[in-house]
PyMOL Python script that loads the backbone (N, CA, C, O; Angstrom):
from pymol import cmd

cmd.read_pdbstr("""\
ATOM      1  N   MET A   1     -20.816  12.909   7.669  1.00  0.00           N
ATOM      2  CA  MET A   1     -21.261  12.058   8.635  1.00  0.00           C
ATOM      3  C   MET A   1     -22.297  12.826   9.473  1.00  0.00           C
ATOM      4  O   MET A   1     -22.117  13.917  10.014  1.00  0.00           O
ATOM      5  N   ARG A   2     -23.463  12.038   9.490  1.00  0.00           N
ATOM      6  CA  ARG A   2     -24.509  12.973   9.917  1.00  0.00           C
ATOM      7  C   ARG A   2     -25.000  12.136  11.309  1.00  0.00           C
ATOM      8  O   ARG A   2     -25.068  10.913  11.430  1.00  0.00           O
ATOM      9  N   TYR A   3     -25.320  13.169  12.321  1.00  0.00           N
ATOM     10  CA  TYR A   3     -25.709  12.186  13.582  1.00  0.00           C
ATOM     11  C   TYR A   3     -27.124  12.307  13.984  1.00  0.00           C
ATOM     12  O   TYR A   3     -27.674  13.365  13.678  1.00  0.00           O
ATOM     13  N   TRP A   4     -27.564  11.738  14.386  1.00  0.00           N
ATOM     14  CA  TRP A   4     -28.979  11.732  15.012  1.00  0.00           C
ATOM     15  C   TRP A   4     -29.274  11.520  16.655  1.00  0.00           C
ATOM     16  O   TRP A   4     -28.595  10.741  17.323  1.00  0.00           O
ATOM     17  N   ALA A   5     -30.175  12.172  17.115  1.00  0.00           N
ATOM     18  CA  ALA A   5     -30.801  12.024  18.335  1.00  0.00           C
ATOM     19  C   ALA A   5     -29.396  11.943  19.339  1.00  0.00           C
ATOM     20  O   ALA A   5     -28.464  12.732  19.182  1.00  0.00           O
ATOM     21  N   ALA A   6     -29.393  10.985  20.275  1.00  0.00           N
ATOM     22  CA  ALA A   6     -28.118  11.138  21.252  1.00  0.00           C
ATOM     23  C   ALA A   6     -26.730  11.237  20.536  1.00  0.00           C
ATOM     24  O   ALA A   6     -25.787  11.722  21.160  1.00  0.00           O
ATOM     25  N   ALA A   7     -26.551  10.754  19.129  1.00  0.00           N
ATOM     26  CA  ALA A   7     -25.210  10.797  18.545  1.00  0.00           C
ATOM     27  C   ALA A   7     -25.067  12.445  18.374  1.00  0.00           C
ATOM     28  O   ALA A   7     -24.035  13.054  18.659  1.00  0.00           O
ATOM     29  N   LYS A   8     -25.963  12.904  17.992  1.00  0.00           N
ATOM     30  CA  LYS A   8     -25.944  14.644  18.089  1.00  0.00           C
ATOM     31  C   LYS A   8     -25.708  15.036  19.113  1.00  0.00           C
ATOM     32  O   LYS A   8     -24.731  15.770  19.255  1.00  0.00           O
ATOM     33  N   ALA A   9     -26.347  14.762  19.970  1.00  0.00           N
ATOM     34  CA  ALA A   9     -25.888  15.528  21.361  1.00  0.00           C
ATOM     35  C   ALA A   9     -24.811  15.344  21.873  1.00  0.00           C
ATOM     36  O   ALA A   9     -24.319  16.284  22.496  1.00  0.00           O
ATOM     37  N   ALA A  10     -24.104  14.101  21.783  1.00  0.00           N
ATOM     38  CA  ALA A  10     -22.839  13.972  22.262  1.00  0.00           C
ATOM     39  C   ALA A  10     -21.603  14.257  21.440  1.00  0.00           C
ATOM     40  O   ALA A  10     -20.461  14.305  21.897  1.00  0.00           O
ATOM     41  N   ALA A  11     -21.995  14.465  20.017  1.00  0.00           N
ATOM     42  CA  ALA A  11     -21.073  15.067  19.062  1.00  0.00           C
ATOM     43  C   ALA A  11     -21.144  16.446  19.234  1.00  0.00           C
ATOM     44  O   ALA A  11     -20.114  17.096  19.055  1.00  0.00           O
ATOM     45  N   GLY A  12     -22.238  17.043  19.568  1.00  0.00           N
ATOM     46  CA  GLY A  12     -22.190  18.472  19.689  1.00  0.00           C
ATOM     47  C   GLY A  12     -22.662  19.282  18.474  1.00  0.00           C
ATOM     48  O   GLY A  12     -22.696  20.513  18.481  1.00  0.00           O
ATOM     49  N   THR A  13     -23.067  18.433  17.310  1.00  0.00           N
ATOM     50  CA  THR A  13     -23.134  19.209  15.943  1.00  0.00           C
ATOM     51  C   THR A  13     -24.119  17.895  14.939  1.00  0.00           C
ATOM     52  O   THR A  13     -24.041  16.682  15.134  1.00  0.00           O
ATOM     53  N   ALA A  14     -24.611  18.281  14.345  1.00  0.00           N
ATOM     54  CA  ALA A  14     -25.695  17.366  13.458  1.00  0.00           C
ATOM     55  C   ALA A  14     -25.098  16.613  12.358  1.00  0.00           C
ATOM     56  O   ALA A  14     -25.516  15.526  11.959  1.00  0.00           O
ATOM     57  N   GLU A  15     -23.967  17.338  11.829  1.00  0.00           N
ATOM     58  CA  GLU A  15     -23.165  16.782  10.785  1.00  0.00           C
ATOM     59  C   GLU A  15     -21.775  17.334  10.546  1.00  0.00           C
ATOM     60  O   GLU A  15     -21.640  18.557  10.584  1.00  0.00           O
ATOM     61  N   GLU A  16     -20.636  16.493  10.282  1.00  0.00           N
ATOM     62  CA  GLU A  16     -19.279  16.838   9.903  1.00  0.00           C
ATOM     63  C   GLU A  16     -18.741  15.940   9.021  1.00  0.00           C
ATOM     64  O   GLU A  16     -19.080  14.759   8.937  1.00  0.00           O
ATOM     65  N   PRO A  17     -17.674  16.641   8.179  1.00  0.00           N
ATOM     66  CA  PRO A  17     -16.964  15.895   7.036  1.00  0.00           C
ATOM     67  C   PRO A  17     -16.137  14.967   7.568  1.00  0.00           C
ATOM     68  O   PRO A  17     -15.634  15.162   8.675  1.00  0.00           O
ATOM     69  N   TYR A  18     -15.878  13.787   6.818  1.00  0.00           N
ATOM     70  CA  TYR A  18     -14.805  13.239   7.183  1.00  0.00           C
ATOM     71  C   TYR A  18     -14.109  12.489   5.773  1.00  0.00           C
ATOM     72  O   TYR A  18     -14.671  12.284   4.697  1.00  0.00           O
ATOM     73  N   ALA A  19     -12.503  12.114   6.226  1.00  0.00           N
ATOM     74  CA  ALA A  19     -12.118  11.742   5.045  1.00  0.00           C
ATOM     75  C   ALA A  19     -11.789  10.263   5.240  1.00  0.00           C
ATOM     76  O   ALA A  19     -10.762  10.081   5.894  1.00  0.00           O
ATOM     77  N   ALA A  20     -12.421   9.168   4.826  1.00  0.00           N
ATOM     78  CA  ALA A  20     -11.743   7.899   5.342  1.00  0.00           C
ATOM     79  C   ALA A  20     -12.088   7.028   3.874  1.00  0.00           C
ATOM     80  O   ALA A  20     -12.589   7.517   2.862  1.00  0.00           O
ATOM     81  N   ALA A  21     -11.723   5.788   4.050  1.00  0.00           N
ATOM     82  CA  ALA A  21     -11.756   4.808   2.851  1.00  0.00           C
ATOM     83  C   ALA A  21     -12.743   3.732   3.275  1.00  0.00           C
ATOM     84  O   ALA A  21     -13.191   2.903   2.483  1.00  0.00           O
ATOM     85  N   THR A  22     -13.039   3.784   4.482  1.00  0.00           N
ATOM     86  CA  THR A  22     -13.859   2.717   5.185  1.00  0.00           C
ATOM     87  C   THR A  22     -14.779   3.273   6.210  1.00  0.00           C
ATOM     88  O   THR A  22     -14.614   4.394   6.692  1.00  0.00           O
ATOM     89  N   LEU A  23     -15.799   2.435   6.554  1.00  0.00           N
ATOM     90  CA  LEU A  23     -16.556   3.080   7.995  1.00  0.00           C
ATOM     91  C   LEU A  23     -15.683   2.880   9.202  1.00  0.00           C
ATOM     92  O   LEU A  23     -15.760   3.736  10.083  1.00  0.00           O
ATOM     93  N   ALA A  24     -14.932   1.951   9.347  1.00  0.00           N
ATOM     94  CA  ALA A  24     -14.032   1.978  10.265  1.00  0.00           C
ATOM     95  C   ALA A  24     -13.305   3.104  10.587  1.00  0.00           C
ATOM     96  O   ALA A  24     -13.209   3.704  11.658  1.00  0.00           O
ATOM     97  N   GLU A  25     -12.743   3.331   9.374  1.00  0.00           N
ATOM     98  CA  GLU A  25     -11.801   4.662   9.341  1.00  0.00           C
ATOM     99  C   GLU A  25     -12.503   5.930   9.816  1.00  0.00           C
ATOM    100  O   GLU A  25     -11.974   6.717  10.600  1.00  0.00           O
ATOM    101  N   ALA A  26     -13.646   6.077   9.333  1.00  0.00           N
ATOM    102  CA  ALA A  26     -14.735   7.280   9.416  1.00  0.00           C
ATOM    103  C   ALA A  26     -14.659   7.148  11.041  1.00  0.00           C
ATOM    104  O   ALA A  26     -14.147   7.985  11.785  1.00  0.00           O
ATOM    105  N   LEU A  27     -15.170   6.133  11.371  1.00  0.00           N
ATOM    106  CA  LEU A  27     -15.670   5.916  12.956  1.00  0.00           C
ATOM    107  C   LEU A  27     -14.230   6.419  13.791  1.00  0.00           C
ATOM    108  O   LEU A  27     -14.173   7.388  14.548  1.00  0.00           O
ATOM    109  N   ASP A  28     -13.289   5.655  13.503  1.00  0.00           N
ATOM    110  CA  ASP A  28     -11.809   6.216  14.462  1.00  0.00           C
ATOM    111  C   ASP A  28     -11.615   7.535  14.277  1.00  0.00           C
ATOM    112  O   ASP A  28     -11.321   8.123  15.318  1.00  0.00           O
ATOM    113  N   ALA A  29     -11.689   8.322  13.139  1.00  0.00           N
ATOM    114  CA  ALA A  29     -11.533   9.526  13.117  1.00  0.00           C
ATOM    115  C   ALA A  29     -12.510  10.493  13.849  1.00  0.00           C
ATOM    116  O   ALA A  29     -12.159  11.609  14.230  1.00  0.00           O
ATOM    117  N   ALA A  30     -13.883   9.936  14.035  1.00  0.00           N
ATOM    118  CA  ALA A  30     -14.782  10.754  14.902  1.00  0.00           C
ATOM    119  C   ALA A  30     -14.350  10.449  16.223  1.00  0.00           C
ATOM    120  O   ALA A  30     -14.099  11.431  16.922  1.00  0.00           O
ATOM    121  N   ARG A  31     -14.203   9.319  16.736  1.00  0.00           N
ATOM    122  CA  ARG A  31     -14.029   9.041  17.927  1.00  0.00           C
ATOM    123  C   ARG A  31     -12.541   9.965  18.523  1.00  0.00           C
ATOM    124  O   ARG A  31     -12.370  10.441  19.645  1.00  0.00           O
ATOM    125  N   THR A  32     -11.644   9.996  17.377  1.00  0.00           N
ATOM    126  CA  THR A  32     -10.607  10.861  17.843  1.00  0.00           C
ATOM    127  C   THR A  32     -10.911  12.508  17.921  1.00  0.00           C
ATOM    128  O   THR A  32     -10.387  13.347  18.653  1.00  0.00           O
ATOM    129  N   ALA A  33     -11.745  12.632  17.101  1.00  0.00           N
ATOM    130  CA  ALA A  33     -12.109  14.101  17.066  1.00  0.00           C
ATOM    131  C   ALA A  33     -13.170  14.646  18.250  1.00  0.00           C
ATOM    132  O   ALA A  33     -13.428  15.818  18.525  1.00  0.00           O
ATOM    133  N   HIS A  34     -13.629  13.591  18.777  1.00  0.00           N
ATOM    134  CA  HIS A  34     -14.224  13.708  19.841  1.00  0.00           C
ATOM    135  C   HIS A  34     -13.786  13.245  21.135  1.00  0.00           C
ATOM    136  O   HIS A  34     -14.623  13.080  22.023  1.00  0.00           O
ATOM    137  N   ALA A  35     -12.659  13.035  21.319  1.00  0.00           N
ATOM    138  CA  ALA A  35     -12.194  11.957  22.471  1.00  0.00           C
ATOM    139  C   ALA A  35     -12.509  12.799  23.618  1.00  0.00           C
ATOM    140  O   ALA A  35     -12.783  12.217  24.667  1.00  0.00           O
ATOM    141  N   ALA A  36     -12.516  14.273  23.590  1.00  0.00           N
ATOM    142  CA  ALA A  36     -12.476  15.042  25.260  1.00  0.00           C
ATOM    143  C   ALA A  36     -14.044  14.528  25.667  1.00  0.00           C
ATOM    144  O   ALA A  36     -14.423  14.890  26.781  1.00  0.00           O
ATOM    145  N   HIS A  37     -14.936  13.759  24.904  1.00  0.00           N
ATOM    146  CA  HIS A  37     -16.520  13.797  25.203  1.00  0.00           C
ATOM    147  C   HIS A  37     -16.435  12.220  25.147  1.00  0.00           C
ATOM    148  O   HIS A  37     -16.523  11.593  24.091  1.00  0.00           O
ATOM    149  N   PRO A  38     -16.247  11.609  26.454  1.00  0.00           N
ATOM    150  CA  PRO A  38     -16.444   9.904  26.709  1.00  0.00           C
ATOM    151  C   PRO A  38     -17.717   9.289  25.759  1.00  0.00           C
ATOM    152  O   PRO A  38     -17.737   8.427  24.881  1.00  0.00           O
ATOM    153  N   GLU A  39     -18.654  10.056  26.295  1.00  0.00           N
ATOM    154  CA  GLU A  39     -20.300   9.633  25.804  1.00  0.00           C
ATOM    155  C   GLU A  39     -20.469   9.491  24.337  1.00  0.00           C
ATOM    156  O   GLU A  39     -21.417   8.809  23.945  1.00  0.00           O
ATOM    157  N   PHE A  40     -19.677  10.044  23.476  1.00  0.00           N
ATOM    158  CA  PHE A  40     -19.744  10.016  21.908  1.00  0.00           C
ATOM    159  C   PHE A  40     -19.146   8.912  21.943  1.00  0.00           C
ATOM    160  O   PHE A  40     -19.837   8.149  21.267  1.00  0.00           O
ATOM    161  N   ALA A  41     -18.028   8.228  22.437  1.00  0.00           N
ATOM    162  CA  ALA A  41     -17.553   6.851  22.199  1.00  0.00           C
ATOM    163  C   ALA A  41     -18.802   6.005  22.659  1.00  0.00           C
ATOM    164  O   ALA A  41     -19.295   5.641  21.591  1.00  0.00           O
ATOM    165  N   ARG A  42     -19.447   5.584  23.513  1.00  0.00           N
ATOM    166  CA  ARG A  42     -20.303   5.121  24.309  1.00  0.00           C
ATOM    167  C   ARG A  42     -21.531   5.292  23.116  1.00  0.00           C
ATOM    168  O   ARG A  42     -22.074   4.266  22.705  1.00  0.00           O
ATOM    169  N   VAL A  43     -21.835   6.277  22.721  1.00  0.00           N
ATOM    170  CA  VAL A  43     -23.408   6.362  21.870  1.00  0.00           C
ATOM    171  C   VAL A  43     -22.892   5.574  20.564  1.00  0.00           C
ATOM    172  O   VAL A  43     -23.585   4.592  20.298  1.00  0.00           O
ATOM    173  N   LEU A  44     -21.861   5.804  19.739  1.00  0.00           N
ATOM    174  CA  LEU A  44     -21.271   5.023  18.612  1.00  0.00           C
ATOM    175  C   LEU A  44     -21.022   3.604  18.880  1.00  0.00           C
ATOM    176  O   LEU A  44     -20.943   2.851  17.909  1.00  0.00           O
ATOM    177  N   ARG A  45     -20.887   3.138  20.061  1.00  0.00           N
ATOM    178  CA  ARG A  45     -20.701   1.598  20.292  1.00  0.00           C
ATOM    179  C   ARG A  45     -22.321   0.948  20.362  1.00  0.00           C
ATOM    180  O   ARG A  45     -22.406  -0.245  20.071  1.00  0.00           O
ATOM    181  N   ARG A  46     -23.459   1.592  20.693  1.00  0.00           N
ATOM    182  CA  ARG A  46     -24.705   1.296  20.347  1.00  0.00           C
ATOM    183  C   ARG A  46     -25.449   1.458  19.392  1.00  0.00           C
ATOM    184  O   ARG A  46     -26.597   1.013  19.387  1.00  0.00           O
ATOM    185  N   SER A  47     -24.835   2.248  18.228  1.00  0.00           N
ATOM    186  CA  SER A  47     -25.370   2.875  17.404  1.00  0.00           C
ATOM    187  C   SER A  47     -25.624   1.940  16.257  1.00  0.00           C
ATOM    188  O   SER A  47     -25.004   0.880  16.339  1.00  0.00           O
ATOM    189  N   SER A  48     -26.508   2.113  15.051  1.00  0.00           N
ATOM    190  CA  SER A  48     -26.778   1.415  13.624  1.00  0.00           C
ATOM    191  C   SER A  48     -25.973   2.521  12.912  1.00  0.00           C
ATOM    192  O   SER A  48     -25.661   3.573  13.469  1.00  0.00           O
ATOM    193  N   PHE A  49     -25.632   2.177  11.521  1.00  0.00           N
ATOM    194  CA  PHE A  49     -25.141   2.931  10.742  1.00  0.00           C
ATOM    195  C   PHE A  49     -25.791   2.558   9.388  1.00  0.00           C
ATOM    196  O   PHE A  49     -26.114   1.395   9.144  1.00  0.00           O
ATOM    197  N   LEU A  50     -26.001   3.713   8.395  1.00  0.00           N
ATOM    198  CA  LEU A  50     -26.470   3.865   6.950  1.00  0.00           C
ATOM    199  C   LEU A  50     -25.219   4.469   6.216  1.00  0.00           C
ATOM    200  O   LEU A  50     -24.591   5.474   6.551  1.00  0.00           O
ATOM    201  N   VAL A  51     -25.034   3.799   5.343  1.00  0.00           N
ATOM    202  CA  VAL A  51     -23.889   4.301   4.353  1.00  0.00           C
ATOM    203  C   VAL A  51     -24.671   4.619   3.066  1.00  0.00           C
ATOM    204  O   VAL A  51     -25.356   3.757   2.514  1.00  0.00           O
ATOM    205  N   ASP A  52     -24.564   5.767   2.641  1.00  0.00           N
ATOM    206  CA  ASP A  52     -25.549   6.290   1.525  1.00  0.00           C
ATOM    207  C   ASP A  52     -26.794   5.585   1.430  1.00  0.00           C
ATOM    208  O   ASP A  52     -27.055   4.810   0.509  1.00  0.00           O
ATOM    209  N   GLY A  53     -27.570   5.858   2.392  1.00  0.00           N
ATOM    210  CA  GLY A  53     -29.164   4.935   2.697  1.00  0.00           C
ATOM    211  C   GLY A  53     -28.923   3.354   2.933  1.00  0.00           C
ATOM    212  O   GLY A  53     -29.882   2.682   3.313  1.00  0.00           O
ATOM    213  N   ALA A  54     -27.785   2.797   2.739  1.00  0.00           N
ATOM    214  CA  ALA A  54     -28.228   1.383   2.806  1.00  0.00           C
ATOM    215  C   ALA A  54     -27.687   0.927   4.361  1.00  0.00           C
ATOM    216  O   ALA A  54     -26.637   1.373   4.822  1.00  0.00           O
ATOM    217  N   PRO A  55     -28.562  -0.029   5.096  1.00  0.00           N
ATOM    218  CA  PRO A  55     -28.037  -0.204   6.201  1.00  0.00           C
ATOM    219  C   PRO A  55     -26.652  -0.972   6.291  1.00  0.00           C
ATOM    220  O   PRO A  55     -26.214  -1.470   5.254  1.00  0.00           O
ATOM    221  N   VAL A  56     -25.933  -1.095   7.480  1.00  0.00           N
ATOM    222  CA  VAL A  56     -24.667  -1.562   7.513  1.00  0.00           C
ATOM    223  C   VAL A  56     -24.853  -2.899   8.269  1.00  0.00           C
ATOM    224  O   VAL A  56     -24.058  -3.798   7.996  1.00  0.00           O
ATOM    225  N   GLY A  57     -25.848  -3.135   9.220  1.00  0.00           N
ATOM    226  CA  GLY A  57     -26.054  -4.330   9.838  1.00  0.00           C
ATOM    227  C   GLY A  57     -24.750  -4.757  10.378  1.00  0.00           C
ATOM    228  O   GLY A  57     -23.834  -3.976  10.632  1.00  0.00           O
ATOM    229  N   THR A  58     -24.716  -5.915  10.526  1.00  0.00           N
ATOM    230  CA  THR A  58     -23.702  -6.652  11.338  1.00  0.00           C
ATOM    231  C   THR A  58     -22.397  -6.684  10.754  1.00  0.00           C
ATOM    232  O   THR A  58     -21.497  -7.237  11.386  1.00  0.00           O
ATOM    233  N   ARG A  59     -22.140  -6.117   9.526  1.00  0.00           N
ATOM    234  CA  ARG A  59     -20.822  -6.542   8.484  1.00  0.00           C
ATOM    235  C   ARG A  59     -19.784  -5.810   9.528  1.00  0.00           C
ATOM    236  O   ARG A  59     -19.964  -5.118  10.530  1.00  0.00           O
ATOM    237  N   ASP A  60     -18.689  -6.247   8.882  1.00  0.00           N
ATOM    238  CA  ASP A  60     -17.281  -5.651   9.908  1.00  0.00           C
ATOM    239  C   ASP A  60     -17.295  -4.173   9.319  1.00  0.00           C
ATOM    240  O   ASP A  60     -17.438  -4.037   8.104  1.00  0.00           O
ATOM    241  N   HIS A  61     -17.166  -3.183  10.051  1.00  0.00           N
ATOM    242  CA  HIS A  61     -16.844  -2.127   9.531  1.00  0.00           C
ATOM    243  C   HIS A  61     -15.631  -1.561   8.795  1.00  0.00           C
ATOM    244  O   HIS A  61     -15.576  -0.440   8.289  1.00  0.00           O
ATOM    245  N   THR A  62     -14.722  -2.429   8.802  1.00  0.00           N
ATOM    246  CA  THR A  62     -13.380  -2.563   7.931  1.00  0.00           C
ATOM    247  C   THR A  62     -13.765  -3.052   6.525  1.00  0.00           C
ATOM    248  O   THR A  62     -13.000  -2.754   5.607  1.00  0.00           O
ATOM    249  N   ASP A  63     -14.902  -3.793   6.249  1.00  0.00           N
ATOM    250  CA  ASP A  63     -15.701  -4.001   5.243  1.00  0.00           C
ATOM    251  C   ASP A  63     -16.338  -3.096   4.490  1.00  0.00           C
ATOM    252  O   ASP A  63     -16.431  -3.216   3.268  1.00  0.00           O
ATOM    253  N   VAL A  64     -16.814  -2.147   5.133  1.00  0.00           N
ATOM    254  CA  VAL A  64     -17.870  -1.223   4.616  1.00  0.00           C
ATOM    255  C   VAL A  64     -17.177  -0.122   3.863  1.00  0.00           C
ATOM    256  O   VAL A  64     -16.738   0.820   4.523  1.00  0.00           O
ATOM    257  N   PRO A  65     -17.020  -0.130   2.492  1.00  0.00           N
ATOM    258  CA  PRO A  65     -16.549   1.093   1.591  1.00  0.00           C
ATOM    259  C   PRO A  65     -17.375   2.344   1.571  1.00  0.00           C
ATOM    260  O   PRO A  65     -18.596   2.380   1.417  1.00  0.00           O
ATOM    261  N   LEU A  66     -16.567   3.375   1.745  1.00  0.00           N
ATOM    262  CA  LEU A  66     -16.866   4.826   1.703  1.00  0.00           C
ATOM    263  C   LEU A  66     -16.731   5.396   0.218  1.00  0.00           C
ATOM    264  O   LEU A  66     -15.615   5.469  -0.296  1.00  0.00           O
ATOM    265  N   ALA A  67     -17.935   5.820  -0.501  1.00  0.00           N
ATOM    266  CA  ALA A  67     -17.573   6.587  -1.404  1.00  0.00           C
ATOM    267  C   ALA A  67     -17.051   8.161  -1.211  1.00  0.00           C
ATOM    268  O   ALA A  67     -17.157   8.737  -0.128  1.00  0.00           O
ATOM    269  N   GLN A  68     -16.513   8.743  -2.320  1.00  0.00           N
ATOM    270  CA  GLN A  68     -16.225  10.186  -1.777  1.00  0.00           C
ATOM    271  C   GLN A  68     -17.574  11.037  -2.120  1.00  0.00           C
ATOM    272  O   GLN A  68     -18.265  10.920  -3.132  1.00  0.00           O
ATOM    273  N   GLY A  69     -17.778  11.939  -0.999  1.00  0.00           N
ATOM    274  CA  GLY A  69     -19.277  12.321  -1.142  1.00  0.00           C
ATOM    275  C   GLY A  69     -20.163  11.828  -0.802  1.00  0.00           C
ATOM    276  O   GLY A  69     -21.292  12.287  -0.977  1.00  0.00           O
ATOM    277  N   GLY A  70     -19.854  10.521  -0.095  1.00  0.00           N
ATOM    278  CA  GLY A  70     -21.010  10.003   0.369  1.00  0.00           C
ATOM    279  C   GLY A  70     -21.444  10.326   1.552  1.00  0.00           C
ATOM    280  O   GLY A  70     -20.832  11.231   2.119  1.00  0.00           O
ATOM    281  N   THR A  71     -22.518   9.741   2.202  1.00  0.00           N
ATOM    282  CA  THR A  71     -23.041  10.108   3.610  1.00  0.00           C
ATOM    283  C   THR A  71     -22.923   8.822   4.534  1.00  0.00           C
ATOM    284  O   THR A  71     -22.834   7.688   4.062  1.00  0.00           O
ATOM    285  N   VAL A  72     -22.930   9.050   5.655  1.00  0.00           N
ATOM    286  CA  VAL A  72     -22.704   7.922   6.641  1.00  0.00           C
ATOM    287  C   VAL A  72     -23.651   8.622   7.954  1.00  0.00           C
ATOM    288  O   VAL A  72     -23.328   9.547   8.700  1.00  0.00           O
ATOM    289  N   GLU A  73     -24.861   7.857   7.928  1.00  0.00           N
ATOM    290  CA  GLU A  73     -26.115   8.334   9.210  1.00  0.00           C
ATOM    291  C   GLU A  73     -25.507   7.409  10.276  1.00  0.00           C
ATOM    292  O   GLU A  73     -25.265   6.248   9.945  1.00  0.00           O
ATOM    293  N   VAL A  74     -25.210   7.866  11.662  1.00  0.00           N
ATOM    294  CA  VAL A  74     -25.442   7.817  12.955  1.00  0.00           C
ATOM    295  C   VAL A  74     -26.481   7.501  13.735  1.00  0.00           C
ATOM    296  O   VAL A  74     -26.721   8.353  14.591  1.00  0.00           O
ATOM    297  N   LEU A  75     -27.424   6.230  13.724  1.00  0.00           N
ATOM    298  CA  LEU A  75     -28.278   6.156  14.181  1.00  0.00           C
ATOM    299  C   LEU A  75     -28.249   5.621  15.686  1.00  0.00           C
ATOM    300  O   LEU A  75     -28.202   4.397  15.808  1.00  0.00           O
ATOM    301  N   PRO A  76     -28.270   6.320  16.730  1.00  0.00           N
ATOM    302  CA  PRO A  76     -28.392   5.370  18.051  1.00  0.00           C
ATOM    303  C   PRO A  76     -29.717   5.017  18.229  1.00  0.00           C
ATOM    304  O   PRO A  76     -30.667   5.431  17.565  1.00  0.00           O
ATOM    305  N   PRO A  77     -29.752   4.018  19.409  1.00  0.00           N
ATOM    306  CA  PRO A  77     -31.045   3.447  19.658  1.00  0.00           C
ATOM    307  C   PRO A  77     -32.227   4.356  20.240  1.00  0.00           C
ATOM    308  O   PRO A  77     -31.933   4.997  21.249  1.00  0.00           O
ATOM    309  N   PHE A  78     -33.400   4.483  19.786  1.00  0.00           N
ATOM    310  CA  PHE A  78     -34.120   5.155  20.171  1.00  0.00           C
ATOM    311  C   PHE A  78     -35.511   4.399  20.486  1.00  0.00           C
ATOM    312  O   PHE A  78     -35.914   3.475  19.779  1.00  0.00           O
ATOM    313  N   ALA A  79     -36.259   4.916  21.702  1.00  0.00           N
ATOM    314  CA  ALA A  79     -37.322   4.254  21.748  1.00  0.00           C
ATOM    315  C   ALA A  79     -38.700   4.667  21.024  1.00  0.00           C
ATOM    316  O   ALA A  79     -38.753   5.679  20.325  1.00  0.00           O
ATOM    317  N   GLY A  80     -39.525   4.045  21.177  1.00  0.00           N
ATOM    318  CA  GLY A  80     -40.723   3.992  20.195  1.00  0.00           C
ATOM    319  C   GLY A  80     -40.838   3.444  19.159  1.00  0.00           C
ATOM    320  O   GLY A  80     -40.618   2.237  19.261  1.00  0.00           O
ATOM    321  N   GLY A  81     -41.185   3.901  17.792  1.00  0.00           N
ATOM    322  CA  GLY A  81     -41.344   2.890  17.009  1.00  0.00           C
ATOM    323  C   GLY A  81     -41.243   3.335  15.588  1.00  0.00           C
ATOM    324  O   GLY A  81     -41.366   2.519  14.675  1.00  0.00           O
TER     325      GLY A  81
END
""", "prot")
cmd.dss("prot")
cmd.show_as("cartoon", "prot")
cmd.util.cbc("prot")
cmd.orient("prot")
């Protein structure tokens, strides 16, 4: 999982591995791992996600499968364009 901007700051790292079959499972694991930092959960709620370069959009995170060795990008909203 790769974190960008505010997500990176809230997680305290740029990336970390995950073991999950769906995006929902990966995000739950990340929330648990960073439970001591409530700002992390707030950032995730506002973020967009890419899975292996493809936008997740409004799809239910339980319906987004993750491939072994794949990449989840966490993109918080940022100003500018």
